[in-house]
Structures are given as structure tokens and as C-alpha cells.
Backbone atoms as SQL, in Angstrom:
CREATE TABLE atoms (id INTEGER PRIMARY KEY, chain TEXT, resi INTEGER, resn TEXT, atom TEXT, x REAL, y REAL, z REAL);
INSERT INTO atoms VALUES
  (1, 'A', 1, 'LEU', 'N', 12.938, -35.129, 61.448),
  (2, 'A', 1, 'LEU', 'CA', 13.471, -35.588, 62.689),
  (3, 'A', 1, 'LEU', 'C', 13.304, -37.273, 62.179),
  (4, 'A', 2, 'THR', 'N', 12.085, -37.606, 61.844),
  (5, 'A', 2, 'THR', 'CA', 11.737, -39.201, 61.775),
  (6, 'A', 2, 'THR', 'C', 12.836, -39.714, 60.709),
  (7, 'A', 3, 'GLN', 'N', 12.962, -38.903, 59.561),
  (8, 'A', 3, 'GLN', 'CA', 13.929, -39.384, 58.480),
  (9, 'A', 3, 'GLN', 'C', 15.610, -39.403, 58.903),
  (10, 'A', 4, 'ALA', 'N', 15.928, -38.989, 59.740),
  (11, 'A', 4, 'ALA', 'CA', 17.060, -38.508, 60.139),
  (12, 'A', 4, 'ALA', 'C', 17.584, -39.654, 61.253),
  (13, 'A', 5, 'LEU', 'N', 16.299, -39.896, 62.323),
  (14, 'A', 5, 'LEU', 'CA', 16.376, -41.168, 62.836),
  (15, 'A', 5, 'LEU', 'C', 16.408, -42.520, 62.062),
  (16, 'A', 6, 'ARG', 'N', 15.842, -42.353, 61.010),
  (17, 'A', 6, 'ARG', 'CA', 16.044, -43.694, 60.297),
  (18, 'A', 6, 'ARG', 'C', 17.037, -43.776, 59.802),
  (19, 'A', 7, 'ARG', 'N', 17.526, -42.970, 59.168),
  (20, 'A', 7, 'ARG', 'CA', 18.848, -42.988, 59.008),
  (21, 'A', 7, 'ARG', 'C', 20.258, -43.395, 59.611),
  (22, 'A', 8, 'LEU', 'N', 19.889, -42.814, 60.664),
  (23, 'A', 8, 'LEU', 'CA', 20.920, -43.170, 62.399),
  (24, 'A', 8, 'LEU', 'C', 20.956, -44.713, 62.710),
  (25, 'A', 9, 'ALA', 'N', 19.436, -45.444, 62.164),
  (26, 'A', 9, 'ALA', 'CA', 19.136, -46.763, 62.610),
  (27, 'A', 9, 'ALA', 'C', 19.751, -47.714, 61.838),
  (28, 'A', 10, 'VAL', 'N', 20.227, -47.014, 60.547),
  (29, 'A', 10, 'VAL', 'CA', 20.879, -48.042, 59.479),
  (30, 'A', 10, 'VAL', 'C', 21.982, -48.575, 60.089),
  (31, 'A', 11, 'ARG', 'N', 22.384, -49.861, 60.387),
  (32, 'A', 11, 'ARG', 'CA', 23.694, -50.138, 60.737),
  (33, 'A', 11, 'ARG', 'C', 24.121, -51.119, 60.058),
  (34, 'A', 12, 'PRO', 'N', 25.610, -51.316, 59.633),
  (35, 'A', 12, 'PRO', 'CA', 26.005, -52.097, 59.203),
  (36, 'A', 12, 'PRO', 'C', 26.024, -53.554, 59.534),
  (37, 'A', 13, 'ASP', 'N', 25.727, -54.758, 58.611),
  (38, 'A', 13, 'ASP', 'CA', 25.696, -56.100, 58.875),
  (39, 'A', 13, 'ASP', 'C', 26.855, -56.665, 59.762),
  (40, 'A', 14, 'ASP', 'N', 27.277, -56.087, 60.698),
  (41, 'A', 14, 'ASP', 'CA', 28.648, -56.208, 61.366),
  (42, 'A', 14, 'ASP', 'C', 28.292, -57.341, 62.334),
  (43, 'A', 15, 'GLY', 'N', 27.032, -58.003, 62.583),
  (44, 'A', 15, 'GLY', 'CA', 26.669, -58.993, 63.835),
  (45, 'A', 15, 'GLY', 'C', 26.361, -58.042, 65.126),
  (46, 'A', 16, 'GLY', 'N', 26.269, -56.503, 65.085),
  (47, 'A', 16, 'GLY', 'CA', 26.092, -55.849, 66.093),
  (48, 'A', 16, 'GLY', 'C', 24.391, -55.770, 66.306),
  (49, 'A', 17, 'ALA', 'N', 24.142, -54.656, 67.501),
  (50, 'A', 17, 'ALA', 'CA', 22.774, -54.627, 67.781),
  (51, 'A', 17, 'ALA', 'C', 21.864, -54.378, 66.525),
  (52, 'A', 18, 'ALA', 'N', 20.738, -54.797, 66.582),
  (53, 'A', 18, 'ALA', 'CA', 19.532, -54.586, 65.353),
  (54, 'A', 18, 'ALA', 'C', 19.150, -53.350, 66.049),
  (55, 'A', 19, 'VAL', 'N', 18.658, -52.328, 65.111),
  (56, 'A', 19, 'VAL', 'CA', 17.859, -51.318, 65.978),
  (57, 'A', 19, 'VAL', 'C', 16.808, -50.861, 64.885),
  (58, 'A', 20, 'ALA', 'N', 15.588, -50.658, 65.687),
  (59, 'A', 20, 'ALA', 'CA', 14.419, -50.651, 65.536),
  (60, 'A', 20, 'ALA', 'C', 13.874, -48.951, 65.628),
  (61, 'A', 21, 'ILE', 'N', 13.242, -48.426, 64.475),
  (62, 'A', 21, 'ILE', 'CA', 12.818, -47.001, 64.690),
  (63, 'A', 21, 'ILE', 'C', 11.182, -47.576, 64.742),
  (64, 'A', 22, 'ASN', 'N', 10.403, -46.892, 65.650),
  (65, 'A', 22, 'ASN', 'CA', 8.742, -46.992, 66.195),
  (66, 'A', 22, 'ASN', 'C', 8.682, -45.377, 66.141),
  (67, 'A', 23, 'VAL', 'N', 7.637, -45.173, 65.277),
  (68, 'A', 23, 'VAL', 'CA', 7.181, -43.361, 65.318),
  (69, 'A', 23, 'VAL', 'C', 5.451, -43.507, 65.598),
  (70, 'A', 24, 'HIS', 'N', 5.127, -43.059, 66.856),
  (71, 'A', 24, 'HIS', 'CA', 3.736, -42.654, 67.062),
  (72, 'A', 24, 'HIS', 'C', 3.048, -41.578, 67.155),
  (73, 'A', 25, 'GLY', 'N', 1.881, -41.594, 67.070),
  (74, 'A', 25, 'GLY', 'CA', 1.242, -40.329, 66.898),
  (75, 'A', 25, 'GLY', 'C', 1.582, -39.612, 65.392),
  (76, 'A', 26, 'GLU', 'N', 0.889, -38.852, 65.445),
  (77, 'A', 26, 'GLU', 'CA', 0.971, -37.637, 63.757),
  (78, 'A', 26, 'GLU', 'C', 2.045, -37.049, 63.654),
  (79, 'A', 27, 'PRO', 'N', 3.509, -37.666, 63.091),
  (80, 'A', 27, 'PRO', 'CA', 4.324, -36.885, 62.781),
  (81, 'A', 27, 'PRO', 'C', 4.221, -35.280, 62.402),
  (82, 'A', 28, 'ARG', 'N', 4.786, -34.520, 63.112),
  (83, 'A', 28, 'ARG', 'CA', 4.732, -32.913, 62.551),
  (84, 'A', 28, 'ARG', 'C', 6.065, -32.290, 62.796),
  (85, 'A', 29, 'GLN', 'N', 6.229, -31.326, 62.012),
  (86, 'A', 29, 'GLN', 'CA', 7.328, -30.536, 61.840),
  (87, 'A', 29, 'GLN', 'C', 7.568, -29.409, 62.978),
  (88, 'A', 30, 'LEU', 'N', 8.821, -29.793, 63.751),
  (89, 'A', 30, 'LEU', 'CA', 9.247, -29.219, 65.257),
  (90, 'A', 30, 'LEU', 'C', 10.213, -27.836, 64.844),
  (91, 'A', 31, 'ALA', 'N', 10.278, -27.221, 65.749),
  (92, 'A', 31, 'ALA', 'CA', 11.200, -25.895, 65.629),
  (93, 'A', 31, 'ALA', 'C', 12.419, -26.635, 65.470),
  (94, 'A', 32, 'ALA', 'N', 13.521, -25.951, 64.668),
  (95, 'A', 32, 'ALA', 'CA', 14.442, -26.822, 64.362),
  (96, 'A', 32, 'ALA', 'C', 15.644, -27.009, 65.424),
  (97, 'A', 33, 'LYS', 'N', 15.572, -25.918, 66.181),
  (98, 'A', 33, 'LYS', 'CA', 16.505, -26.467, 67.602),
  (99, 'A', 33, 'LYS', 'C', 15.952, -27.665, 68.497),
  (100, 'A', 34, 'VAL', 'N', 14.622, -27.742, 68.378),
  (101, 'A', 34, 'VAL', 'CA', 14.212, -29.157, 69.034),
  (102, 'A', 34, 'VAL', 'C', 14.519, -30.203, 68.570),
  (103, 'A', 35, 'GLU', 'N', 14.144, -30.321, 67.118),
  (104, 'A', 35, 'GLU', 'CA', 14.696, -31.595, 66.439),
  (105, 'A', 35, 'GLU', 'C', 16.233, -31.771, 66.275),
  (106, 'A', 36, 'GLU', 'N', 17.028, -30.731, 66.283),
  (107, 'A', 36, 'GLU', 'CA', 18.270, -30.794, 66.622),
  (108, 'A', 36, 'GLU', 'C', 18.822, -31.623, 67.732),
  (109, 'A', 37, 'GLU', 'N', 18.160, -30.992, 68.695),
  (110, 'A', 37, 'GLU', 'CA', 18.700, -31.329, 70.332),
  (111, 'A', 37, 'GLU', 'C', 18.075, -32.923, 70.464),
  (112, 'A', 38, 'LEU', 'N', 16.566, -33.384, 69.806),
  (113, 'A', 38, 'LEU', 'CA', 16.154, -34.394, 70.030),
  (114, 'A', 38, 'LEU', 'C', 17.057, -35.613, 69.359),
  (115, 'A', 39, 'TYR', 'N', 17.531, -35.167, 68.024),
  (116, 'A', 39, 'TYR', 'CA', 18.450, -36.088, 67.017),
  (117, 'A', 39, 'TYR', 'C', 19.919, -36.380, 68.058),
  (118, 'A', 40, 'ARG', 'N', 20.313, -35.502, 68.461),
  (119, 'A', 40, 'ARG', 'CA', 22.035, -35.364, 69.238),
  (120, 'A', 40, 'ARG', 'C', 21.487, -36.098, 70.758),
  (121, 'A', 41, 'ILE', 'N', 20.315, -36.109, 70.987),
  (122, 'A', 41, 'ILE', 'CA', 20.228, -37.167, 72.292),
  (123, 'A', 41, 'ILE', 'C', 20.054, -38.640, 71.639),
  (124, 'A', 42, 'ALA', 'N', 19.180, -38.756, 70.523),
  (125, 'A', 42, 'ALA', 'CA', 19.009, -40.254, 70.261),
  (126, 'A', 42, 'ALA', 'C', 20.427, -40.768, 69.954),
  (127, 'A', 43, 'LYS', 'N', 21.405, -39.946, 69.242),
  (128, 'A', 43, 'LYS', 'CA', 22.573, -40.272, 68.583),
  (129, 'A', 43, 'LYS', 'C', 23.419, -40.705, 69.798),
  (130, 'A', 44, 'GLU', 'N', 23.390, -39.854, 70.986),
  (131, 'A', 44, 'GLU', 'CA', 24.186, -40.342, 72.007),
  (132, 'A', 44, 'GLU', 'C', 24.055, -41.789, 72.695),
  (133, 'A', 45, 'ALA', 'N', 22.136, -41.704, 73.053),
  (134, 'A', 45, 'ALA', 'CA', 21.958, -43.071, 73.796),
  (135, 'A', 45, 'ALA', 'C', 22.300, -43.883, 72.658),
  (136, 'A', 46, 'LEU', 'N', 22.248, -44.205, 71.667),
  (137, 'A', 46, 'LEU', 'CA', 22.274, -45.140, 70.643),
  (138, 'A', 46, 'LEU', 'C', 23.898, -45.460, 70.337),
  (139, 'A', 47, 'THR', 'N', 24.813, -44.633, 70.452),
  (140, 'A', 47, 'THR', 'CA', 26.155, -44.896, 70.559),
  (141, 'A', 47, 'THR', 'C', 26.693, -45.380, 71.959),
  (142, 'A', 48, 'ASN', 'N', 25.961, -44.805, 73.196),
  (143, 'A', 48, 'ASN', 'CA', 26.038, -45.406, 74.268),
  (144, 'A', 48, 'ASN', 'C', 25.668, -47.113, 74.271),
  (145, 'A', 49, 'SER', 'N', 24.489, -47.426, 73.689),
  (146, 'A', 49, 'SER', 'CA', 24.101, -48.832, 73.826),
  (147, 'A', 49, 'SER', 'C', 25.118, -49.795, 73.041),
  (148, 'A', 50, 'ILE', 'N', 25.484, -49.081, 71.785),
  (149, 'A', 50, 'ILE', 'CA', 26.381, -50.010, 71.025),
  (150, 'A', 50, 'ILE', 'C', 27.670, -49.886, 71.747),
  (151, 'A', 51, 'ARG', 'N', 28.396, -49.153, 72.100),
  (152, 'A', 51, 'ARG', 'CA', 29.601, -49.203, 72.683),
  (153, 'A', 51, 'ARG', 'C', 29.680, -50.094, 74.132),
  (154, 'A', 52, 'HIS', 'N', 28.832, -49.611, 74.710),
  (155, 'A', 52, 'HIS', 'CA', 28.929, -50.215, 76.128),
  (156, 'A', 52, 'HIS', 'C', 28.142, -51.073, 76.661),
  (157, 'A', 53, 'ALA', 'N', 27.015, -51.230, 76.254),
  (158, 'A', 53, 'ALA', 'CA', 25.720, -52.111, 76.398),
  (159, 'A', 53, 'ALA', 'C', 25.710, -53.705, 76.314),
  (160, 'A', 54, 'ARG', 'N', 26.707, -53.736, 74.958),
  (161, 'A', 54, 'ARG', 'CA', 26.489, -55.264, 74.224),
  (162, 'A', 54, 'ARG', 'C', 25.274, -55.638, 74.167),
  (163, 'A', 55, 'ALA', 'N', 24.343, -54.820, 73.622),
  (164, 'A', 55, 'ALA', 'CA', 22.834, -55.005, 73.374),
  (165, 'A', 55, 'ALA', 'C', 22.885, -55.921, 72.131),
  (166, 'A', 56, 'SER', 'N', 21.782, -56.681, 71.908),
  (167, 'A', 56, 'SER', 'CA', 21.370, -57.336, 70.798),
  (168, 'A', 56, 'SER', 'C', 20.202, -56.591, 69.984),
  (169, 'A', 57, 'VAL', 'N', 19.419, -55.764, 70.803),
  (170, 'A', 57, 'VAL', 'CA', 18.080, -55.171, 70.189),
  (171, 'A', 57, 'VAL', 'C', 18.278, -53.761, 70.855),
  (172, 'A', 58, 'ILE', 'N', 17.844, -52.533, 70.023),
  (173, 'A', 58, 'ILE', 'CA', 17.873, -51.424, 70.797),
  (174, 'A', 58, 'ILE', 'C', 16.826, -50.596, 69.681),
  (175, 'A', 59, 'GLY', 'N', 15.848, -50.320, 70.630),
  (176, 'A', 59, 'GLY', 'CA', 14.872, -49.767, 70.242),
  (177, 'A', 59, 'GLY', 'C', 14.215, -48.121, 70.313),
  (178, 'A', 60, 'ILE', 'N', 14.055, -47.414, 69.392),
  (179, 'A', 60, 'ILE', 'CA', 14.031, -46.079, 68.928),
  (180, 'A', 60, 'ILE', 'C', 12.788, -45.594, 68.839),
  (181, 'A', 61, 'ASP', 'N', 11.707, -45.248, 70.166),
  (182, 'A', 61, 'ASP', 'CA', 10.401, -44.786, 70.059),
  (183, 'A', 61, 'ASP', 'C', 10.476, -43.331, 69.862),
  (184, 'A', 62, 'LEU', 'N', 9.837, -42.535, 68.652),
  (185, 'A', 62, 'LEU', 'CA', 9.525, -41.200, 68.795),
  (186, 'A', 62, 'LEU', 'C', 7.949, -40.834, 68.756),
  (187, 'A', 63, 'THR', 'N', 7.502, -40.469, 69.859),
  (188, 'A', 63, 'THR', 'CA', 5.878, -40.224, 69.943),
  (189, 'A', 63, 'THR', 'C', 5.633, -38.854, 70.088),
  (190, 'A', 64, 'PHE', 'N', 4.817, -38.380, 69.038),
  (191, 'A', 64, 'PHE', 'CA', 4.388, -37.190, 69.134),
  (192, 'A', 64, 'PHE', 'C', 2.880, -36.926, 69.931),
  (193, 'A', 65, 'GLU', 'N', 2.972, -36.340, 70.916),
  (194, 'A', 65, 'GLU', 'CA', 1.913, -36.330, 72.019),
  (195, 'A', 65, 'GLU', 'C', 1.522, -34.835, 71.610),
  (196, 'A', 66, 'SER', 'N', 0.334, -34.246, 72.024),
  (197, 'A', 66, 'SER', 'CA', -0.375, -33.121, 71.824),
  (198, 'A', 66, 'SER', 'C', 0.422, -31.942, 72.059),
  (199, 'A', 67, 'ALA', 'N', 1.190, -32.161, 73.266),
  (200, 'A', 67, 'ALA', 'CA', 2.222, -30.841, 74.065),
  (201, 'A', 67, 'ALA', 'C', 3.216, -31.436, 74.066),
  (202, 'A', 68, 'ALA', 'N', 3.735, -32.634, 73.696),
  (203, 'A', 68, 'ALA', 'CA', 5.015, -32.691, 73.846),
  (204, 'A', 68, 'ALA', 'C', 5.585, -33.811, 72.902),
  (205, 'A', 69, 'VAL', 'N', 7.013, -34.022, 72.431),
  (206, 'A', 69, 'VAL', 'CA', 7.475, -35.109, 71.917),
  (207, 'A', 69, 'VAL', 'C', 8.147, -35.893, 73.152),
  (208, 'A', 70, 'ARG', 'N', 8.074, -37.272, 72.644),
  (209, 'A', 70, 'ARG', 'CA', 8.748, -37.967, 73.819),
  (210, 'A', 70, 'ARG', 'C', 9.594, -39.114, 72.744),
  (211, 'A', 71, 'LEU', 'N', 11.202, -39.343, 73.265),
  (212, 'A', 71, 'LEU', 'CA', 11.821, -40.209, 72.492),
  (213, 'A', 71, 'LEU', 'C', 12.478, -40.910, 73.767),
  (214, 'A', 72, 'VAL', 'N', 12.197, -42.014, 73.054),
  (215, 'A', 72, 'VAL', 'CA', 12.748, -43.294, 74.132),
  (216, 'A', 72, 'VAL', 'C', 13.563, -44.367, 73.550),
  (217, 'A', 73, 'VAL', 'N', 14.720, -44.552, 74.113),
  (218, 'A', 73, 'VAL', 'CA', 15.710, -45.566, 73.466),
  (219, 'A', 73, 'VAL', 'C', 15.990, -46.368, 74.498),
  (220, 'A', 74, 'ARG', 'N', 15.427, -47.543, 74.070),
  (221, 'A', 74, 'ARG', 'CA', 15.849, -48.859, 74.995),
  (222, 'A', 74, 'ARG', 'C', 16.775, -49.782, 74.563),
  (223, 'A', 75, 'ASP', 'N', 17.588, -50.540, 75.516),
  (224, 'A', 75, 'ASP', 'CA', 18.116, -51.610, 74.798),
  (225, 'A', 75, 'ASP', 'C', 18.169, -53.055, 75.782),
  (226, 'A', 76, 'ASP', 'N', 18.694, -53.985, 75.549),
  (227, 'A', 76, 'ASP', 'CA', 18.331, -55.080, 75.938),
  (228, 'A', 76, 'ASP', 'C', 19.916, -55.636, 76.725),
  (229, 'A', 77, 'GLY', 'N', 20.784, -54.348, 76.827),
  (230, 'A', 77, 'GLY', 'CA', 21.937, -55.136, 77.144),
  (231, 'A', 77, 'GLY', 'C', 22.570, -54.903, 78.382),
  (232, 'A', 78, 'VAL', 'N', 23.604, -54.794, 78.710),
  (233, 'A', 78, 'VAL', 'CA', 24.076, -55.315, 80.385),
  (234, 'A', 78, 'VAL', 'C', 23.572, -54.574, 81.426),
  (235, 'A', 79, 'GLY', 'N', 23.233, -53.244, 81.311),
  (236, 'A', 79, 'GLY', 'CA', 22.673, -52.007, 82.284),
  (237, 'A', 79, 'GLY', 'C', 23.721, -51.702, 82.919),
  (238, 'A', 80, 'PHE', 'N', 23.422, -50.853, 84.121),
  (239, 'A', 80, 'PHE', 'CA', 24.634, -50.290, 85.016),
  (240, 'A', 80, 'PHE', 'C', 23.778, -49.924, 86.120),
  (241, 'A', 81, 'ASP', 'N', 24.693, -49.828, 87.040),
  (242, 'A', 81, 'ASP', 'CA', 23.897, -48.889, 88.217),
  (243, 'A', 81, 'ASP', 'C', 24.055, -47.694, 87.869),
  (244, 'A', 82, 'PRO', 'N', 22.711, -47.007, 87.759),
  (245, 'A', 82, 'PRO', 'CA', 22.815, -45.342, 87.638),
  (246, 'A', 82, 'PRO', 'C', 23.104, -44.541, 88.657),
  (247, 'A', 83, 'HIS', 'N', 23.291, -45.152, 90.092),
  (248, 'A', 83, 'HIS', 'CA', 23.423, -44.479, 91.184),
  (249, 'A', 83, 'HIS', 'C', 24.844, -45.385, 91.916),
  (250, 'A', 84, 'PRO', 'N', 25.940, -45.361, 91.286),
  (251, 'A', 84, 'PRO', 'CA', 27.396, -45.804, 91.781),
  (252, 'A', 84, 'PRO', 'C', 28.010, -44.908, 93.142),
  (253, 'A', 85, 'THR', 'N', 28.316, -45.581, 93.996),
  (254, 'A', 85, 'THR', 'CA', 28.961, -44.901, 94.932),
  (255, 'A', 85, 'THR', 'C', 30.092, -44.108, 94.595),
  (256, 'A', 86, 'ASP', 'N', 30.831, -44.508, 93.472),
  (257, 'A', 86, 'ASP', 'CA', 32.009, -43.845, 93.187),
  (258, 'A', 86, 'ASP', 'C', 31.698, -43.650, 91.484),
  (259, 'A', 87, 'PRO', 'N', 31.175, -42.689, 90.677),
  (260, 'A', 87, 'PRO', 'CA', 30.671, -42.355, 89.736),
  (261, 'A', 87, 'PRO', 'C', 31.551, -41.903, 88.877),
  (262, 'A', 88, 'PRO', 'N', 31.553, -42.489, 87.612),
  (263, 'A', 88, 'PRO', 'CA', 32.811, -42.285, 86.818),
  (264, 'A', 88, 'PRO', 'C', 32.491, -40.946, 85.972),
  (265, 'A', 89, 'VAL', 'N', 33.660, -40.383, 85.452),
  (266, 'A', 89, 'VAL', 'CA', 33.155, -39.094, 85.006),
  (267, 'A', 89, 'VAL', 'C', 33.074, -39.430, 83.509),
  (268, 'A', 90, 'THR', 'N', 32.057, -38.896, 83.481),
  (269, 'A', 90, 'THR', 'CA', 31.108, -39.263, 81.829),
  (270, 'A', 90, 'THR', 'C', 30.740, -37.708, 81.358),
  (271, 'A', 91, 'PHE', 'N', 30.310, -37.669, 79.989),
  (272, 'A', 91, 'PHE', 'CA', 30.199, -36.831, 79.411),
  (273, 'A', 91, 'PHE', 'C', 28.778, -36.736, 78.377),
  (274, 'A', 92, 'GLY', 'N', 28.496, -38.195, 78.410),
  (275, 'A', 92, 'GLY', 'CA', 27.007, -38.516, 77.447),
  (276, 'A', 92, 'GLY', 'C', 26.058, -38.137, 78.204),
  (277, 'A', 93, 'ILE', 'N', 25.856, -38.870, 79.083),
  (278, 'A', 93, 'ILE', 'CA', 24.356, -38.818, 80.228),
  (279, 'A', 93, 'ILE', 'C', 24.431, -37.192, 80.334),
  (280, 'A', 94, 'THR', 'N', 25.341, -36.353, 80.724),
  (281, 'A', 94, 'THR', 'CA', 25.318, -35.208, 81.053),
  (282, 'A', 94, 'THR', 'C', 24.988, -34.098, 79.958),
  (283, 'A', 95, 'GLY', 'N', 25.328, -34.609, 78.730),
  (284, 'A', 95, 'GLY', 'CA', 25.357, -33.905, 77.417),
  (285, 'A', 95, 'GLY', 'C', 23.774, -34.248, 77.427),
  (286, 'A', 96, 'MET', 'N', 23.138, -35.115, 77.416),
  (287, 'A', 96, 'MET', 'CA', 21.712, -35.424, 77.107),
  (288, 'A', 96, 'MET', 'C', 20.771, -34.589, 77.773),
  (289, 'A', 97, 'LEU', 'N', 21.282, -34.516, 79.236),
  (290, 'A', 97, 'LEU', 'CA', 20.614, -33.862, 80.080),
  (291, 'A', 97, 'LEU', 'C', 20.611, -32.541, 79.702),
  (292, 'A', 98, 'GLU', 'N', 21.854, -32.027, 79.452),
  (293, 'A', 98, 'GLU', 'CA', 22.244, -30.547, 79.015),
  (294, 'A', 98, 'GLU', 'C', 21.152, -30.165, 77.701),
  (295, 'A', 99, 'ARG', 'N', 21.162, -31.081, 76.598),
  (296, 'A', 99, 'ARG', 'CA', 20.499, -30.862, 75.374),
  (297, 'A', 99, 'ARG', 'C', 18.929, -30.630, 75.484),
  (298, 'A', 100, 'ALA', 'N', 18.489, -31.622, 76.410),
  (299, 'A', 100, 'ALA', 'CA', 17.216, -31.805, 76.552),
  (300, 'A', 100, 'ALA', 'C', 16.855, -30.259, 77.333),
  (301, 'A', 101, 'ALA', 'N', 17.457, -29.905, 78.317),
  (302, 'A', 101, 'ALA', 'CA', 17.261, -28.541, 78.966),
  (303, 'A', 101, 'ALA', 'C', 17.267, -27.256, 78.089),
  (304, 'A', 102, 'ARG', 'N', 17.888, -27.281, 76.952),
  (305, 'A', 102, 'ARG', 'CA', 18.249, -26.178, 76.425),
  (306, 'A', 102, 'ARG', 'C', 16.908, -25.760, 75.497),
  (307, 'A', 103, 'VAL', 'N', 16.035, -26.751, 75.373),
  (308, 'A', 103, 'VAL', 'CA', 14.934, -27.005, 75.076),
  (309, 'A', 103, 'VAL', 'C', 13.567, -26.714, 75.809),
  (310, 'A', 104, 'GLY', 'N', 13.998, -26.517, 77.147),
  (311, 'A', 104, 'GLY', 'CA', 12.964, -26.744, 77.897),
  (312, 'A', 104, 'GLY', 'C', 12.186, -28.413, 78.290),
  (313, 'A', 105, 'GLY', 'N', 13.318, -29.159, 78.282),
  (314, 'A', 105, 'GLY', 'CA', 12.591, -30.728, 78.247),
  (315, 'A', 105, 'GLY', 'C', 13.501, -31.212, 79.379),
  (316, 'A', 106, 'THR', 'N', 13.473, -32.685, 79.341),
  (317, 'A', 106, 'THR', 'CA', 13.914, -33.444, 80.584),
  (318, 'A', 106, 'THR', 'C', 14.510, -34.660, 79.786),
  (319, 'A', 107, 'VAL', 'N', 15.490, -34.995, 80.465),
  (320, 'A', 107, 'VAL', 'CA', 15.593, -36.375, 80.224),
  (321, 'A', 107, 'VAL', 'C', 16.147, -37.676, 81.303),
  (322, 'A', 108, 'SER', 'N', 15.466, -39.086, 81.336),
  (323, 'A', 108, 'SER', 'CA', 15.829, -39.518, 82.512),
  (324, 'A', 108, 'SER', 'C', 16.282, -40.876, 81.873),
  (325, 'A', 109, 'VAL', 'N', 16.917, -41.575, 82.902),
  (326, 'A', 109, 'VAL', 'CA', 18.043, -42.719, 82.459),
  (327, 'A', 109, 'VAL', 'C', 17.831, -43.691, 83.749),
  (328, 'A', 110, 'ALA', 'N', 17.120, -45.216, 82.982),
  (329, 'A', 110, 'ALA', 'CA', 16.784, -45.951, 84.108),
  (330, 'A', 110, 'ALA', 'C', 17.294, -47.174, 83.578),
  (331, 'A', 111, 'SER', 'N', 18.076, -47.831, 84.645),
  (332, 'A', 111, 'SER', 'CA', 18.813, -49.065, 84.444),
  (333, 'A', 111, 'SER', 'C', 19.300, -49.559, 85.473),
  (334, 'A', 112, 'THR', 'N', 19.384, -51.217, 85.155),
  (335, 'A', 112, 'THR', 'CA', 19.825, -52.007, 86.325),
  (336, 'A', 112, 'THR', 'C', 20.805, -52.779, 85.737),
  (337, 'A', 113, 'PRO', 'N', 21.714, -53.618, 86.663),
  (338, 'A', 113, 'PRO', 'CA', 22.775, -54.215, 85.967),
  (339, 'A', 113, 'PRO', 'C', 22.054, -55.754, 85.631),
  (340, 'A', 114, 'GLY', 'N', 22.649, -55.850, 84.633),
  (341, 'A', 114, 'GLY', 'CA', 21.753, -56.865, 83.713),
  (342, 'A', 114, 'GLY', 'C', 20.192, -56.941, 83.167),
  (343, 'A', 115, 'GLY', 'N', 19.717, -55.661, 83.442),
  (344, 'A', 115, 'GLY', 'CA', 18.468, -55.466, 82.863),
  (345, 'A', 115, 'GLY', 'C', 18.486, -54.326, 81.376),
  (346, 'A', 116, 'GLY', 'N', 19.421, -53.870, 81.132),
  (347, 'A', 116, 'GLY', 'CA', 19.310, -52.982, 80.294),
  (348, 'A', 116, 'GLY', 'C', 19.055, -51.752, 80.652),
  (349, 'A', 117, 'THR', 'N', 18.751, -50.842, 79.400),
  (350, 'A', 117, 'THR', 'CA', 18.794, -49.409, 79.815),
  (351, 'A', 117, 'THR', 'C', 17.631, -48.541, 78.942),
  (352, 'A', 118, 'VAL', 'N', 16.707, -47.877, 79.632),
  (353, 'A', 118, 'VAL', 'CA', 16.284, -46.797, 78.913),
  (354, 'A', 118, 'VAL', 'C', 16.637, -45.406, 79.118),
  (355, 'A', 119, 'VAL', 'N', 16.313, -44.680, 78.051),
  (356, 'A', 119, 'VAL', 'CA', 16.667, -43.481, 77.929),
  (357, 'A', 119, 'VAL', 'C', 15.595, -42.625, 77.511),
  (358, 'A', 120, 'THR', 'N', 14.796, -41.424, 78.203),
  (359, 'A', 120, 'THR', 'CA', 13.504, -40.857, 77.872),
  (360, 'A', 120, 'THR', 'C', 13.898, -39.543, 77.892),
  (361, 'A', 121, 'ALA', 'N', 13.689, -39.295, 76.736),
  (362, 'A', 121, 'ALA', 'CA', 13.868, -37.645, 76.779),
  (363, 'A', 121, 'ALA', 'C', 11.967, -37.056, 76.544),
  (364, 'A', 122, 'LEU', 'N', 11.844, -36.064, 77.048),
  (365, 'A', 122, 'LEU', 'CA', 10.412, -35.373, 77.108),
  (366, 'A', 122, 'LEU', 'C', 10.758, -33.567, 76.800),
  (367, 'A', 123, 'ILE', 'N', 10.312, -33.718, 75.830),
  (368, 'A', 123, 'ILE', 'CA', 10.382, -32.101, 75.273),
  (369, 'A', 123, 'ILE', 'C', 8.849, -31.447, 74.852),
  (370, 'A', 124, 'PRO', 'N', 8.631, -30.599, 75.588),
  (371, 'A', 124, 'PRO', 'CA', 7.445, -29.650, 75.442),
  (372, 'A', 124, 'PRO', 'C', 7.425, -29.130, 74.093),
  (373, 'A', 125, 'VAL', 'N', 6.359, -29.053, 73.424),
  (374, 'A', 125, 'VAL', 'CA', 6.307, -28.118, 72.049),
  (375, 'A', 125, 'VAL', 'C', 5.408, -27.780, 71.715),
  (376, 'A', 126, 'ASP', 'N', 5.039, -26.173, 71.395),
  (377, 'A', 126, 'ASP', 'CA', 4.258, -25.571, 70.776),
  (378, 'A', 126, 'ASP', 'C', 3.872, -26.061, 69.626),
  (379, 'A', 127, 'GLU', 'N', 2.359, -26.506, 69.446),
  (380, 'A', 127, 'GLU', 'CA', 1.860, -26.791, 68.212),
  (381, 'A', 127, 'GLU', 'C', 1.932, -25.738, 67.040),
  (382, 'A', 128, 'GLU', 'N', 2.226, -24.641, 67.224),
  (383, 'A', 128, 'GLU', 'CA', 2.326, -23.540, 66.492),
  (384, 'A', 128, 'GLU', 'C', 4.110, -23.257, 66.047),
  (385, 'A', 129, 'ALA', 'N', 4.757, -24.121, 66.684),
  (386, 'A', 129, 'ALA', 'CA', 6.295, -24.016, 66.123),
  (387, 'A', 129, 'ALA', 'C', 6.381, -24.955, 64.906),
  (388, 'A', 130, 'GLY', 'N', 7.581, -24.599, 64.228),
  (389, 'A', 130, 'GLY', 'CA', 8.089, -25.313, 63.143),
  (390, 'A', 130, 'GLY', 'C', 8.958, -24.632, 62.159);
């Protein structure tokens, strides 16, 4: 997962956002399904930041905790109102929520107009999984 995220973060020098990956805790092998869903969540959050946020910096933090893995994708972009009165039909956030739920986890999205966006996925893991 760590290597896949590092490959995902390699961006062409096109003047777009710089992407930084930080890994915290002791990396360990996770169940294949957990790794796949975390990777897809990271990819969707990164894609949203690049396409919509006009961010200059995007950070991806992967933290291996004792009983969970936490993925945080943060950008310094334009942000958005996470509770609009007339919500658009979107599949990105819905897809991330569904992916996390498939492996017993959650996704939260925090954003404010002009204040960037933070997507956090928390997936419980069995230390025996792998």
C-alpha cells in the first residue's frame, strides 16, 4: 500500500499541485481488500483535489495504528460547502464512503469554502490479517 501510494503521488512537472506522502507508525501488511479500498479512496480524494480544488499542495498521510489504519488526504485548495442546500449529484464522496464501509471503516470529509479539504478514512484492522 505504501509503495502504491508513493507511485500515485508522482506527478508530472506540469505546474500542478505538489503531492507529499507521509507514513507514520510501523508499516505492516494488511488484508488485500483493505489495501485495495484504501488505495482507491486515496486515488479518488487525490483526483478530486487535482480536478476541483485548485490546490498547490496535497498531503497524504498514512498512519498505522495498533488496531486501525488512518488515511488522511489534505489539500490547501478552494474548499467547498460540505452541506449545500442544493447538493450536486456526485459519486466521488459516495464511492469513498461505500469503499470504507465494505471493510468496516468510515470516511469523513471536512471542508470550508476557501479553507481546503480534508478527507479522513479510518479502517479497523486485525493484526493477524495479511
